[in-house]
N, CA and C atoms as an extended XYZ file, in Angstrom:
636
Properties=species:S:1:pos:R:3:atomname:S:1:resname:S:1:resid:I:1 pbc="F F F"
N        83.688      236.552       79.962 N   MET     1
C        84.853      235.926       80.745 CA  MET     1
C        84.229      234.937       81.866 C   MET     1
N        84.792      233.395       81.698 N   ALA     2
C        84.334      232.928       82.699 CA  ALA     2
C        84.815      233.158       84.127 C   ALA     2
N        83.933      232.796       84.797 N   GLY     3
C        84.772      232.968       86.302 CA  GLY     3
C        85.532      231.857       86.998 C   GLY     3
N        85.902      231.935       88.129 N   PRO     4
C        86.809      230.958       88.768 CA  PRO     4
C        86.233      229.537       88.713 C   PRO     4
N        86.663      228.613       88.567 N   LEU     5
C        86.046      227.065       88.656 CA  LEU     5
C        85.759      226.655       90.097 C   LEU     5
N        84.092      226.318       89.911 N   THR     6
C        84.004      225.761       91.579 CA  THR     6
C        84.904      224.531       91.914 C   THR     6
N        85.089      224.211       93.190 N   GLU     7
C        85.730      223.055       93.845 CA  GLU     7
C        85.501      221.690       93.007 C   GLU     7
N        84.220      221.504       93.043 N   GLU     8
C        83.542      219.955       92.062 CA  GLU     8
C        84.188      220.203       90.572 C   GLU     8
N        84.007      221.582       90.164 N   GLN     9
C        84.614      221.110       88.621 CA  GLN     9
C        86.110      221.025       88.165 C   GLN     9
N        86.892      221.770       89.440 N   VAL    10
C        88.404      221.037       89.301 CA  VAL    10
C        88.447      219.940       89.679 C   VAL    10
N        88.000      218.945       90.898 N   ALA    11
C        87.726      217.568       90.989 CA  ALA    11
C        87.588      217.145       89.621 C   ALA    11
N        86.660      217.123       88.921 N   ARG    12
C        86.018      216.788       87.581 CA  ARG    12
C        87.504      216.704       86.592 C   ARG    12
N        88.011      217.696       86.649 N   GLN    13
C        89.287      218.045       85.607 CA  GLN    13
C        90.294      216.683       86.296 C   GLN    13
N        90.475      217.370       87.564 N   LEU    14
C        91.428      216.295       87.855 CA  LEU    14
C        91.435      214.940       87.906 C   LEU    14
N        90.246      214.574       88.095 N   TYR    15
C        89.487      213.163       87.913 CA  TYR    15
C        89.720      212.493       86.510 C   TYR    15
N        89.570      213.430       85.561 N   ASP    16
C        89.926      213.232       84.014 CA  ASP    16
C        91.173      213.160       83.886 C   ASP    16
N        91.946      213.791       84.469 N   SER    17
C        93.385      213.945       84.257 CA  SER    17
C        94.283      212.481       84.655 C   SER    17
N        93.291      212.048       85.999 N   LEU    18
C        94.027      210.924       86.186 CA  LEU    18
C        93.545      209.591       85.176 C   LEU    18
N        92.418      209.766       84.397 N   GLN    19
C        91.968      208.936       83.591 CA  GLN    19
C        92.697      208.858       82.493 C   GLN    19
N        92.901      210.053       82.088 N   ALA    20
C        93.961      210.444       80.768 CA  ALA    20
C        95.461      209.578       80.893 C   ALA    20
N        95.659      210.040       82.441 N   ALA    21
C        97.287      209.296       82.247 CA  ALA    21
C        96.900      207.399       82.826 C   ALA    21
N        95.897      207.105       82.572 N   ALA    22
C        95.670      205.654       82.819 CA  ALA    22
C        95.770      205.095       84.097 C   ALA    22
N        95.483      205.823       85.258 N   CYS    23
C        95.616      205.651       86.597 CA  CYS    23
C        94.915      204.472       87.051 C   CYS    23
N        95.275      203.296       87.429 N   PRO    24
C        94.409      202.155       87.617 CA  PRO    24
C        93.707      202.164       88.536 C   PRO    24
N        93.906      203.089       89.245 N   LEU    25
C        92.842      203.256       90.474 CA  LEU    25
C        91.764      203.730       90.452 C   LEU    25
N        91.572      204.464       89.110 N   VAL    26
C        90.452      205.237       88.968 CA  VAL    26
C        89.783      204.529       87.703 C   VAL    26
N        90.598      203.674       86.952 N   GLN    27
C        89.894      203.018       85.963 CA  GLN    27
C        88.686      202.508       85.972 C   GLN    27
N        88.191      201.987       86.889 N   GLY    28
C        86.910      200.957       86.969 CA  GLY    28
C        86.011      201.328       88.188 C   GLY    28
N        86.205      202.883       88.323 N   LEU    29
C        85.112      203.607       89.312 CA  LEU    29
C        84.084      204.083       88.648 C   LEU    29
N        84.286      204.751       87.330 N   TYR    30
C        83.153      205.281       86.522 CA  TYR    30
C        82.343      206.161       87.345 C   TYR    30
N        82.904      207.241       87.672 N   LEU    31
C        81.928      208.254       88.877 CA  LEU    31
C        81.326      209.407       87.489 C   LEU    31
N        80.503      209.623       87.744 N   LYS    32
C        79.655      210.624       87.137 CA  LYS    32
C        79.377      211.730       87.600 C   LYS    32
N        78.969      211.916       89.072 N   GLU    33
C        78.923      213.239       89.592 CA  GLU    33
C        80.072      213.711       90.147 C   GLU    33
N        80.124      215.406       89.857 N   ASP    34
C        81.270      216.002       90.369 CA  ASP    34
C        81.472      215.605       91.886 C   ASP    34
N        80.176      215.590       92.837 N   ASP    35
C        80.310      215.779       93.861 CA  ASP    35
C        81.146      214.021       94.491 C   ASP    35
N        81.114      213.242       93.954 N   SER    36
C        81.726      212.043       94.168 CA  SER    36
C        83.019      211.844       93.824 C   SER    36
N        83.850      212.706       92.911 N   MET    37
C        84.893      212.866       92.789 CA  MET    37
C        85.425      213.823       93.376 C   MET    37
N        84.764      214.670       93.727 N   LEU    38
C        85.539      215.870       94.922 CA  LEU    38
C        85.775      214.961       96.518 C   LEU    38
N        84.818      214.213       96.521 N   GLU    39
C        85.083      213.168       97.938 CA  GLU    39
C        85.826      212.361       97.591 C   GLU    39
N        86.178      211.624       96.520 N   LEU    40
C        87.054      210.776       96.417 CA  LEU    40
C        88.615      211.136       96.742 C   LEU    40
N        88.374      212.787       95.922 N   LEU    41
C        90.075      213.359       96.108 CA  LEU    41
C        90.467      213.962       97.226 C   LEU    41
N        89.312      214.343       97.897 N   CYS    42
C        89.619      215.331       99.052 CA  CYS    42
C        89.171      214.733      100.482 C   CYS    42
N        88.475      213.440      100.627 N   SER    43
C        88.354      212.978      101.610 CA  SER    43
C        89.182      212.063      102.039 C   SER    43
N        89.593      211.802      103.262 N   PRO    44
C        90.466      210.820      103.865 CA  PRO    44
C        90.057      209.305      103.499 C   PRO    44
N        90.599      208.695      103.106 N   SER    45
C        90.628      207.066      102.264 CA  SER    45
C        91.949      206.432      102.187 C   SER    45
N        91.548      204.962      102.242 N   GLU    46
C        92.914      204.262      101.590 CA  GLU    46
C        93.343      204.602      100.375 C   GLU    46
N        91.895      204.928       99.599 N   LEU    47
C        91.972      204.408       97.940 CA  LEU    47
C        92.663      206.035       97.625 C   LEU    47
N        92.363      207.137       98.359 N   ARG    48
C        92.723      208.488       97.879 CA  ARG    48
C        94.608      208.304       98.544 C   ARG    48
N        95.002      208.041       99.705 N   THR    49
C        96.284      207.085       99.642 CA  THR    49
C        97.071      206.508       99.032 C   THR    49
N        96.575      205.600       98.435 N   ASP    50
C        96.943      204.764       96.983 CA  ASP    50
C        96.928      205.771       95.772 C   ASP    50
N        96.137      206.618       95.420 N   ILE    51
C        96.110      207.301       94.195 CA  ILE    51
C        97.236      208.497       94.524 C   ILE    51
N        97.104      209.084       95.471 N   LEU    52
C        98.420      209.916       95.680 CA  LEU    52
C        99.880      209.213       95.787 C   LEU    52
N        99.828      207.852       96.026 N   ALA    53
C       101.142      207.544       96.200 CA  ALA    53
C       101.395      206.789       94.611 C   ALA    53
N       100.587      206.490       94.252 N   TRP    54
C       100.536      206.064       92.561 CA  TRP    54
C       101.101      207.550       91.778 C   TRP    54
N       100.626      208.868       92.071 N   ILE    55
C       100.878      210.244       91.475 CA  ILE    55
C       102.533      210.110       91.679 C   ILE    55
N       102.808      210.338       92.908 N   CYS    56
C       104.573      210.282       93.458 CA  CYS    56
C       105.248      209.337       92.702 C   CYS    56
N       104.704      208.444       92.469 N   SER    57
C       105.377      207.506       91.925 CA  SER    57
C       105.612      207.214       90.503 C   SER    57
N       104.832      208.163       90.081 N   ARG    58
C       105.148      208.231       88.675 CA  ARG    58
C       106.005      209.582       88.071 C   ARG    58
N       105.983      210.536       89.523 N   ILE    59
C       106.665      211.390       89.280 CA  ILE    59
C       108.318      211.287       89.658 C   ILE    59
N       108.428      209.932       90.462 N   ASP    60
C       109.767      209.631       90.605 CA  ASP    60
C       109.590      208.271       91.270 C   ASP    60
N       109.957      207.391       90.325 N   PRO    61
C       109.960      205.860       90.429 CA  PRO    61
C       110.165      205.423       91.710 C   PRO    61
N       111.340      206.265       92.564 N   ASN    62
C       112.038      205.811       93.540 CA  ASN    62
C       111.115      205.570       95.059 C   ASN    62
N       110.111      206.708       94.470 N   VAL    63
C       108.860      206.355       95.507 CA  VAL    63
C       108.384      205.098       95.966 C   VAL    63
N       107.983      204.603       94.965 N   ALA    64
C       107.463      203.582       94.962 CA  ALA    64
C       108.141      202.066       95.512 C   ALA    64
N       109.245      202.469       95.136 N   ASN    65
C       110.211      201.175       95.941 CA  ASN    65
C       110.857      201.721       97.293 C   ASN    65
N       110.355      202.851       98.096 N   SER    66
C       111.121      203.258       98.951 CA  SER    66
C       110.797      202.453       99.911 C   SER    66
N       111.423      202.365      101.176 N   LYS    67
C       111.346      201.618      102.684 CA  LYS    67
C       109.896      201.445      103.117 C   LYS    67
N       109.212      202.880      102.815 N   ALA    68
C       108.045      203.112      103.478 CA  ALA    68
C       106.687      202.989      102.504 C   ALA    68
N       106.983      202.759      101.503 N   ALA    69
C       106.204      201.802      100.564 CA  ALA    69
C       105.655      200.606      100.443 C   ALA    69
N       107.330      199.770      100.697 N   ARG    70
C       106.930      198.587      100.766 CA  ARG    70
C       106.795      197.817      102.032 C   ARG    70
N       106.766      198.777      103.478 N   SER    71
C       106.460      198.222      104.629 CA  SER    71
C       104.690      198.874      104.894 C   SER    71
N       104.395      199.367      103.749 N   HIS    72
C       102.724      199.416      103.893 CA  HIS    72
C       102.436      200.005      104.912 C   HIS    72
N       103.170      200.924      105.952 N   ASP    73
C       102.686      201.487      106.825 CA  ASP    73
C       102.144      203.082      106.874 C   ASP    73
N       100.774      203.187      106.899 N   PRO    74
C       100.188      204.323      106.587 CA  PRO    74
C       100.644      205.586      106.852 C   PRO    74
N       101.395      205.719      108.450 N   HIS    75
C       101.839      206.796      108.819 CA  HIS    75
C       102.993      207.113      108.349 C   HIS    75
N       104.086      206.103      108.194 N   ALA    76
C       105.376      206.063      107.273 CA  ALA    76
C       105.273      206.560      105.796 C   ALA    76
N       104.249      206.064      104.987 N   LEU    77
C       103.957      206.287      103.964 CA  LEU    77
C       103.391      207.981      103.805 C   LEU    77
N       102.863      208.395      104.626 N   THR    78
C       102.353      209.925      105.003 CA  THR    78
C       103.557      210.452      105.069 C   THR    78
N       104.370      210.407      105.910 N   LYS    79
C       105.427      211.221      106.042 CA  LYS    79
C       106.285      210.918      104.613 C   LYS    79
N       106.368      209.731      103.760 N   GLU    80
C       107.067      209.995      103.008 CA  GLU    80
C       106.838      210.640      101.975 C   GLU    80
N       105.398      210.514      101.588 N   MET    81
C       105.091      211.745      100.222 CA  MET    81
C       104.920      213.421      101.101 C   MET    81
N       105.022      213.387      102.046 N   ALA    82
C       105.341      214.856      102.882 CA  ALA    82
C       106.592      215.162      102.510 C   ALA    82
N       107.573      214.319      102.456 N   ALA    83
C       108.718      214.804      102.531 CA  ALA    83
C       108.961      215.035      101.069 C   ALA    83
N       108.572      214.117      100.151 N   PHE    84
C       108.451      214.262       98.960 CA  PHE    84
C       107.953      215.600       98.155 C   PHE    84
N       106.831      215.976       98.832 N   GLY    85
C       106.220      217.196       97.986 CA  GLY    85
C       106.956      218.408       98.699 C   GLY    85
N       107.500      218.177      100.064 N   HIS    86
C       108.631      219.245      100.050 CA  HIS    86
C       109.719      219.406       99.295 C   HIS    86
N       110.284      218.356       98.960 N   GLU    87
C       110.970      218.355       97.825 CA  GLU    87
C       111.196      218.935       96.503 C   GLU    87
N       109.556      218.842       96.306 N   LEU    88
C       109.513      219.659       95.271 CA  LEU    88
C       108.804      221.139       95.138 C   LEU    88
N       109.004      221.344       96.611 N   MET    89
C       108.999      222.828       97.106 CA  MET    89
C       107.190      222.837       97.079 C   MET    89
N       106.498      221.924       97.378 N   LEU    90
C       104.754      222.685       97.134 CA  LEU    90
C       104.342      222.372       98.286 C   LEU    90
N       104.990      222.031       99.563 N   ILE    91
C       104.517      221.668      100.724 CA  ILE    91
C       105.063      221.929      101.927 C   ILE    91
N       104.963      221.738      103.054 N   GLN    92
C       105.841      221.621      104.165 CA  GLN    92
C       105.972      220.406      104.748 C   GLN    92
N       107.285      220.204      104.877 N   ALA    93
C       107.462      218.779      105.345 CA  ALA    93
C       106.656      218.170      106.532 C   ALA    93
N       106.294      219.135      107.262 N   ASP    94
C       105.364      218.267      108.187 CA  ASP    94
C       103.622      219.082      108.207 C   ASP    94
N       103.565      218.860      106.829 N   ASP    95
C       102.193      219.105      106.211 CA  ASP    95
C       101.525      217.644      106.283 C   ASP    95
N       101.021      216.862      107.315 N   LEU    96
C       100.583      215.591      107.149 CA  LEU    96
C        99.290      215.624      107.052 C   LEU    96
N        98.297      216.969      107.245 N   ASP    97
C        97.193      216.847      107.222 CA  ASP    97
C        96.683      217.017      105.707 C   ASP    97
N        97.682      217.676      105.170 N   LEU    98
C        97.463      217.674      103.654 CA  LEU    98
C        97.484      216.276      102.971 C   LEU    98
N        98.376      215.411      103.610 N   ILE    99
C        98.672      214.418      102.616 CA  ILE    99
C        97.529      213.289      103.241 C   ILE    99
N        96.703      213.346      104.177 N   ARG   100
C        96.149      212.456      104.849 CA  ARG   100
C        94.506      212.856      104.104 C   ARG   100
N        94.182      213.987      103.913 N   GLY   101
C        93.003      214.532      103.275 CA  GLY   101
C        92.576      215.082      103.971 C   GLY   101
N        92.796      215.977      105.264 N   LYS   102
C        92.057      216.405      106.153 CA  LYS   102
C        92.166      217.867      106.323 C   LYS   102
N        93.118      218.506      104.932 N   ALA   103
C        93.260      219.782      105.059 CA  ALA   103
C        91.995      220.380      103.874 C   ALA   103
N        92.089      221.695      103.717 N   SER   104
C        90.386      222.044      103.259 CA  SER   104
C        90.956      221.688      101.449 C   SER   104
N        89.535      221.338      100.783 N   PRO   105
C        89.488      220.690       99.601 CA  PRO   105
C        90.227      221.799       98.849 C   PRO   105
N        89.875      222.888       98.878 N   ARG   106
C        90.761      223.667       97.910 CA  ARG   106
C        92.372      223.551       98.037 C   ARG   106
N        92.935      223.344       99.199 N   ARG   107
C        94.314      223.085       99.202 CA  ARG   107
C        94.845      221.737       98.941 C   ARG   107
N        93.933      220.814       98.928 N   GLN   108
C        94.043      219.522       98.408 CA  GLN   108
C        94.111      219.361       97.178 C   GLN   108
N        93.275      220.226       96.302 N   LEU   109
C        92.984      220.154       94.899 CA  LEU   109
C        94.154      220.844       94.290 C   LEU   109
N        94.680      221.945       94.851 N   ARG   110
C        95.752      222.894       94.297 CA  ARG   110
C        97.172      221.819       94.379 C   ARG   110
N        97.239      221.038       95.344 N   PHE   111
C        98.246      220.071       95.632 CA  PHE   111
C        98.580      219.251       94.812 C   PHE   111
N        97.496      218.576       94.332 N   LEU   112
C        96.895      217.517       93.195 CA  LEU   112
C        97.380      218.001       92.148 C   LEU   112
N        96.853      219.071       91.721 N   GLU   113
C        96.644      219.682       90.140 CA  GLU   113
C        98.358      219.761       90.143 C   GLU   113
N        99.228      220.662       91.215 N   GLN   114
C       100.680      220.726       90.823 CA  GLN   114
C       101.261      219.129       90.855 C   GLN   114
N       100.957      218.313       91.328 N   LEU   115
C       101.146      217.069       91.053 CA  LEU   115
C       101.430      216.643       89.916 C   LEU   115
N       100.188      216.698       89.242 N   LEU   116
C        99.810      216.290       87.886 CA  LEU   116
C       100.362      216.822       87.140 C   LEU   116
N       100.616      217.602       86.976 N   ILE   117
C       101.481      218.887       86.149 CA  ILE   117
C       102.909      217.709       85.783 C   ILE   117
N       103.553      217.580       87.074 N   LEU   118
C       104.708      217.038       87.041 CA  LEU   118
C       104.599      215.331       86.480 C   LEU   118
N       103.407      214.799       86.212 N   VAL   119
C       103.306      213.368       85.955 CA  VAL   119
C       103.752      213.506       84.139 C   VAL   119
N       104.973      212.592       83.985 N   PRO   120
C       104.939      212.536       82.733 CA  PRO   120
C       103.784      211.849       81.485 C   PRO   120
N       103.722      212.785       80.553 N   GLY   121
C       102.885      212.411       79.893 CA  GLY   121
C       100.993      212.616       79.909 C   GLY   121
N       101.047      213.180       81.384 N   CYS   122
C        99.885      213.422       81.943 CA  CYS   122
C        99.400      214.846       81.553 C   CYS   122
N        98.572      215.668       80.514 N   LYS   123
C        98.054      216.528       80.363 CA  LYS   123
C        96.617      217.249       81.142 C   LYS   123
N        96.898      218.270       81.544 N   ASN   124
C        95.705      218.466       82.477 CA  ASN   124
C        94.651      218.775       81.903 C   ASN   124
N        93.338      218.090       82.298 N   SER   125
C        92.284      218.335       81.355 CA  SER   125
C        91.909      219.859       81.072 C   SER   125
N        92.210      220.804       81.962 N   ALA   126
C        91.690      221.953       81.923 CA  ALA   126
C        92.389      222.658       80.528 C   ALA   126
N        93.686      222.042       80.345 N   GLU   127
C        94.305      222.665       79.044 CA  GLU   127
C        93.634      222.363       77.755 C   GLU   127
N        93.173      221.308       77.619 N   ARG   128
C        92.339      220.953       76.507 CA  ARG   128
C        90.889      221.462       76.368 C   ARG   128
N        90.460      221.832       77.661 N   ARG   129
C        88.969      222.034       77.446 CA  ARG   129
C        88.849      223.926       76.940 C   ARG   129
N        88.010      224.260       76.067 N   THR   130
C        87.849      225.113       75.435 CA  THR   130
C        87.228      226.176       76.213 C   THR   130
N        87.016      227.893       76.350 N   ASP   131
C        86.722      228.774       76.607 CA  ASP   131
C        84.957      228.542       76.491 C   ASP   131
N        84.602      227.823       75.485 N   GLY   132
C        83.239      227.500       75.435 CA  GLY   132
C        82.566      226.414       75.831 C   GLY   132
N        83.594      225.469       76.315 N   GLU   133
C        83.147      224.347       77.232 CA  GLU   133
C        83.131      224.667       78.754 C   GLU   133
N        83.794      225.602       79.246 N   LEU   134
C        83.915      225.984       80.310 CA  LEU   134
C        82.677      227.122       80.671 C   LEU   134
N        82.431      227.903       79.547 N   LEU   135
C        80.963      228.468       79.570 CA  LEU   135
C        79.712      227.551       79.687 C   LEU   135
N        79.946      226.822       78.804 N   LEU   136
C        78.610      226.086       78.752 CA  LEU   136
C        78.545      225.035       80.266 C   LEU   136
N        79.742      224.620       80.888 N   SER   137
C        79.428      224.092       82.102 CA  SER   137
C        79.096      224.845       83.222 C   SER   137
N        79.310      226.225       83.397 N   GLN   138
C        78.848      227.293       84.047 CA  GLN   138
C        77.232      227.350       83.618 C   GLN   138
N        77.271      227.618       82.548 N   LEU   139
C        76.026      227.987       81.929 CA  LEU   139
C        74.866      227.496       82.313 C   LEU   139
N        74.930      225.864       82.327 N   PHE   140
C        74.213      224.638       82.569 CA  PHE   140
C        74.225      224.000       83.676 C   PHE   140
N        74.987      224.825       84.633 N   ALA   141
C        75.035      224.641       85.958 CA  ALA   141
C        73.721      224.853       86.839 C   ALA   141
N        73.568      224.053       87.668 N   LYS   142
C        71.771      223.917       88.411 CA  LYS   142
C        71.821      225.108       89.262 C   LYS   142
N        72.591      226.071       89.661 N   ASP   143
C        72.618      227.341       90.089 CA  ASP   143
C        72.381      228.426       89.327 C   ASP   143
N        72.434      227.945       87.851 N   ASN   144
C        72.437      228.939       86.921 CA  ASN   144
C        71.176      228.847       85.983 C   ASN   144
N        70.318      227.577       86.113 N   LEU   145
C        68.824      227.245       85.409 CA  LEU   145
C        67.993      228.552       85.579 C   LEU   145
N        67.530      229.057       86.637 N   ALA   146
C        66.878      230.263       86.737 CA  ALA   146
C        67.028      231.260       85.781 C   ALA   146
N        68.358      231.577       85.785 N   ASN   147
C        69.024      232.745       85.091 CA  ASN   147
C        69.094      231.979       83.139 C   ASN   147
N        69.037      231.100       83.076 N   LEU   148
C        69.199      230.510       81.720 CA  LEU   148
C        67.123      230.577       81.182 C   LEU   148
N        66.648      230.243       82.205 N   THR   149
C        65.479      230.131       81.489 CA  THR   149
C        64.899      231.679       81.742 C   THR   149
N        65.064      232.531       82.321 N   GLN   150
C        65.075      234.024       82.194 CA  GLN   150
C        65.430      234.597       80.741 C   GLN   150
N        66.546      233.984       80.240 N   MET   151
C        67.189      234.196       79.245 CA  MET   151
C        66.391      233.589       77.910 C   MET   151
N        65.951      232.395       78.076 N   LEU   152
C        65.157      232.095       77.022 CA  LEU   152
C        63.921      232.543       76.957 C   LEU   152
N        63.259      232.766       78.122 N   GLN   153
C        61.759      233.401       78.091 CA  GLN   153
C        61.741      234.624       78.596 C   GLN   153
N        62.250      235.342       77.964 N   PRO   154
C        62.317      236.825       79.413 CA  PRO   154
C        60.741      237.238       79.068 C   PRO   154
N        60.502      237.940       80.343 N   THR   155
C        59.127      238.715       80.469 CA  THR   155
C        58.862      240.048       80.026 C   THR   155
N        59.917      240.422       79.342 N   LEU   156
C        59.640      242.202       79.073 CA  LEU   156
C        60.446      241.742       77.625 C   LEU   156
N        59.828      242.683       76.826 N   ASP   157
C        60.171      242.431       75.501 CA  ASP   157
C        61.733      243.378       75.193 C   ASP   157
N        62.882      242.668       74.970 N   PRO   158
C        64.158      243.521       74.998 CA  PRO   158
C        64.382      244.272       73.562 C   PRO   158
N        63.477      244.606       72.661 N   TRP   159
C        63.839      245.067       71.524 CA  TRP   159
C        63.518      246.377       71.908 C   TRP   159
N        64.276      247.793       71.606 N   PRO   160
C        63.893      249.011       71.448 CA  PRO   160
C        62.908      249.544       70.583 C   PRO   160
N        62.559      250.634       71.075 N   VAL   161
C        61.331      251.529       70.795 CA  VAL   161
C        61.217      251.393       69.311 C   VAL   161
N        62.440      251.908       68.730 N   HIS   162
C        62.402      252.132       67.334 CA  HIS   162
C        62.338      250.583       66.439 C   HIS   162
N        62.844      249.313       66.949 N   ILE   163
C        62.961      248.143       66.529 CA  ILE   163
C        61.366      247.521       65.993 C   ILE   163
N        60.597      247.767       67.710 N   LYS   164
C        59.541      247.456       67.674 CA  LYS   164
C        58.686      247.968       66.551 C   LYS   164
N        58.851      249.448       66.441 N   ALA   165
C        57.768      249.817       65.303 CA  ALA   165
C        57.882      249.234       63.867 C   ALA   165
N        59.264      248.916       63.686 N   LEU   166
C        59.435      248.369       62.506 CA  LEU   166
C        59.240      246.947       62.572 C   LEU   166
N        58.954      246.553       63.385 N   ARG   167
C        58.427      244.801       63.700 CA  ARG   167
C        57.118      244.844       63.323 C   ARG   167
N        56.504      246.000       64.177 N   LYS   168
C        55.013      245.829       63.883 CA  LYS   168
C        54.695      246.558       62.621 C   LYS   168
N        55.363      247.542       61.848 N   GLY   169
C        55.111      247.520       60.375 CA  GLY   169
C        55.372      246.172       59.679 C   GLY   169
N        56.145      245.698       59.780 N   THR   170
C        56.581      244.529       59.229 CA  THR   170
C        55.287      243.199       58.955 C   THR   170
N        55.114      243.112       60.347 N   LYS   171
C        53.636      242.327       60.685 CA  LYS   171
C        52.645      243.179       59.724 C   LYS   171
N        52.211      244.190       59.605 N   ALA   172
C        50.854      244.513       59.489 CA  ALA   172
C        51.341      244.484       57.147 C   ALA   172
N        52.669      244.622       57.111 N   SER   173
C        52.786      244.746       55.191 CA  SER   173
C        52.369      243.034       55.331 C   SER   173
N        52.792      242.224       56.278 N   CYS   174
C        52.790      240.799       55.692 CA  CYS   174
C        51.133      240.255       56.012 C   CYS   174
N        50.271      241.273       56.358 N   GLN   175
C        48.839      240.837       56.255 CA  GLN   175
C        48.423      240.803       54.973 C   GLN   175
N        47.227      239.679       54.393 N   PRO   176
C        46.715      239.816       53.108 CA  PRO   176
C        46.155      240.939       52.669 C   PRO   176
N        46.109      241.233       51.413 N   PRO   177
C        45.506      242.379       50.824 CA  PRO   177
C        43.588      242.201       50.959 C   PRO   177
N        43.239      243.137       50.805 N   ALA   178
C        41.627      243.155       50.683 CA  ALA   178
C        41.017      242.372       49.696 C   ALA   178
N        39.948      241.922       49.764 N   GLU   179
C        39.537      241.055       48.489 CA  GLU   179
C        39.477      241.947       47.314 C   GLU   179
N        39.963      241.668       45.953 N   ILE   180
C        39.659      242.611       44.941 CA  ILE   180
C        38.822      242.357       44.268 C   ILE   180
N        37.407      243.202       43.889 N   PRO   181
C        36.115      242.662       43.413 CA  PRO   181
C        36.526      241.818       41.769 C   PRO   181
N        35.647      240.658       41.817 N   ASP   182
C        35.831      240.279       40.457 CA  ASP   182
C        35.485      241.124       39.254 C   ASP   182
N        36.762      241.219       38.091 N   ALA   183
C        37.179      242.361       36.912 CA  ALA   183
C        35.445      242.241       36.382 C   ALA   183
N        35.167      240.615       35.787 N   ALA   184
C        34.235      240.711       35.326 CA  ALA   184
C        32.635      241.283       35.645 C   ALA   184
N        32.358      240.891       36.928 N   ALA   185
C        31.357      241.612       37.570 CA  ALA   185
C        31.602      243.157       37.485 C   ALA   185
N        32.542      243.414       37.551 N   LEU   186
C        32.784      245.194       37.696 CA  LEU   186
C        32.188      245.524       36.579 C   LEU   186
N        32.928      244.722       35.037 N   LEU   187
C        32.610      245.464       34.028 CA  LEU   187
C        31.368      244.937       33.290 C   LEU   187
N        30.585      244.095       33.960 N   GLN   188
C        29.053      244.013       33.778 CA  GLN   188
C        28.170      245.192       34.218 C   GLN   188
N        28.674      245.491       35.620 N   SER   189
C        27.927      246.458       36.168 CA  SER   189
C        27.697      247.668       35.422 C   SER   189
N        29.158      247.987       35.260 N   THR   190
C        29.574      249.493       34.184 CA  THR   190
C        28.759      249.519       33.363 C   THR   190
N        28.795      248.228       32.360 N   ARG   191
C        28.171      248.232       31.098 CA  ARG   191
C        26.359      248.354       31.294 C   ARG   191
N        25.966      247.946       32.669 N   THR   192
C        24.336      247.860       32.612 CA  THR   192
C        23.800      249.716       33.183 C   THR   192
N        25.008      250.217       33.913 N   GLN   193
C        25.134      251.562       34.042 CA  GLN   193
C        25.144      252.335       32.721 C   GLN   193
N        25.801      252.336       31.571 N   LEU   194
C        25.821      252.867       30.656 CA  LEU   194
C        24.727      252.873       29.743 C   LEU   194
N        23.961      251.471       29.956 N   LYS   195
C        22.704      251.192       29.124 CA  LYS   195
C        21.896      252.112       29.440 C   LYS   195
N        21.568      251.971       30.874 N   GLU   196
C        20.798      252.984       31.655 CA  GLU   196
C        20.637      254.376       31.481 C   GLU   196
N        21.872      254.787       31.441 N   LEU   197
C        22.064      256.416       31.235 CA  LEU   197
C        22.105      256.416       29.404 C   LEU   197
N        22.088      255.301       28.876 N   GLN   198
C        21.815      256.094       27.243 CA  GLN   198
C        20.304      255.992       27.042 C   GLN   198
N        19.559      254.966       27.888 N   SER   199
C        17.980      254.900       27.806 CA  SER   199
C        17.574      256.171       28.598 C   SER   199
N        17.926      256.623       29.238 N   GLN   200
C        17.197      258.011       29.807 CA  GLN   200
C        17.896      258.947       28.905 C   GLN   200
N        19.180      259.024       28.136 N   VAL   201
C        19.258      260.089       27.186 CA  VAL   201
C        18.300      260.107       26.014 C   VAL   201
N        18.222      258.966       25.494 N   CYS   202
C        17.230      258.598       24.289 CA  CYS   202
C        15.940      259.294       24.580 C   CYS   202
N        15.166      258.852       26.146 N   CYS   203
C        13.755      259.106       26.372 CA  CYS   203
C        13.848      260.558       26.248 C   CYS   203
N        14.679      261.529       26.476 N   GLY   204
C        14.640      262.777       26.946 CA  GLY   204
C        14.832      263.569       25.606 C   GLY   204
N        15.271      263.053       24.935 N   ASN   205
C        15.423      263.657       23.349 CA  ASN   205
C        13.836      263.613       22.603 C   ASN   205
N        13.337      261.989       22.876 N   ILE   206
C        12.093      261.936       22.377 CA  ILE   206
C        11.086      262.935       22.654 C   ILE   206
N        11.107      262.866       24.309 N   TRP   207
C        10.156      263.776       24.847 CA  TRP   207
C        10.413      265.342       24.592 C   TRP   207
N        11.894      265.923       24.224 N   ASN   208
C        12.059      267.167       23.651 CA  ASN   208
C        11.156      267.438       22.299 C   ASN   208
N        11.521      266.343       21.517 N   THR   209
C        10.966      266.719       19.979 CA  THR   209
C         9.491      266.352       20.283 C   THR   209
N         8.886      265.576       20.925 N   PHE   210
C         7.587      265.624       21.110 CA  PHE   210
C         6.855      267.151       21.652 C   PHE   210
N         7.692      267.840       22.246 N   MET   211
C         6.826      269.065       22.974 CA  MET   211
C         7.201      269.774       22.252 C   MET   211
N         8.539      269.961       21.425 N   GLY   212
C         8.472      271.075       20.470 CA  GLY   212
C         7.706      270.953       19.262 C   GLY   212
């Protein structure tokens, strides 16, 4: 069973969800590294604030038409989004650090994840990823490369003793058989020996007749 996702992996899922929802603020970024996505979503910046405001406006279009949004006052907009998050029962009304991107990455990612679930037509990329994909992403993570190498090139033979014996027997049975003597040469040698025996027998009979 796959373990919990890292902050970087969650950030990638949220970034993919924003792209799937056609968020115009991420369409031209072309981020590839998980660290870059985490920095985008969890570090204070004007772009992050705009992304958060876009998400809120997709949930409730009135947010985009509010006085705070039209005034372009960052502090007023921060308070507006905090109040909106409080109305959704996701955060406290005075949780301004979370809106500004100064809270812990884990809290920020969780807040963004909860908001994106409410965006119409936005499917969390985590729901589309299979367990196999999650397992592969963790298996090929930088921290697990040493373990993967050990799995592919073990220093010890993992086979049990009885399997090793079978493998050795199979290898022995696969060895080429010893060379078989040529049949014609063997037959010729046998004939020669028979002739020699016959000659010896004949000579013995003649000698016995002569002596008798």
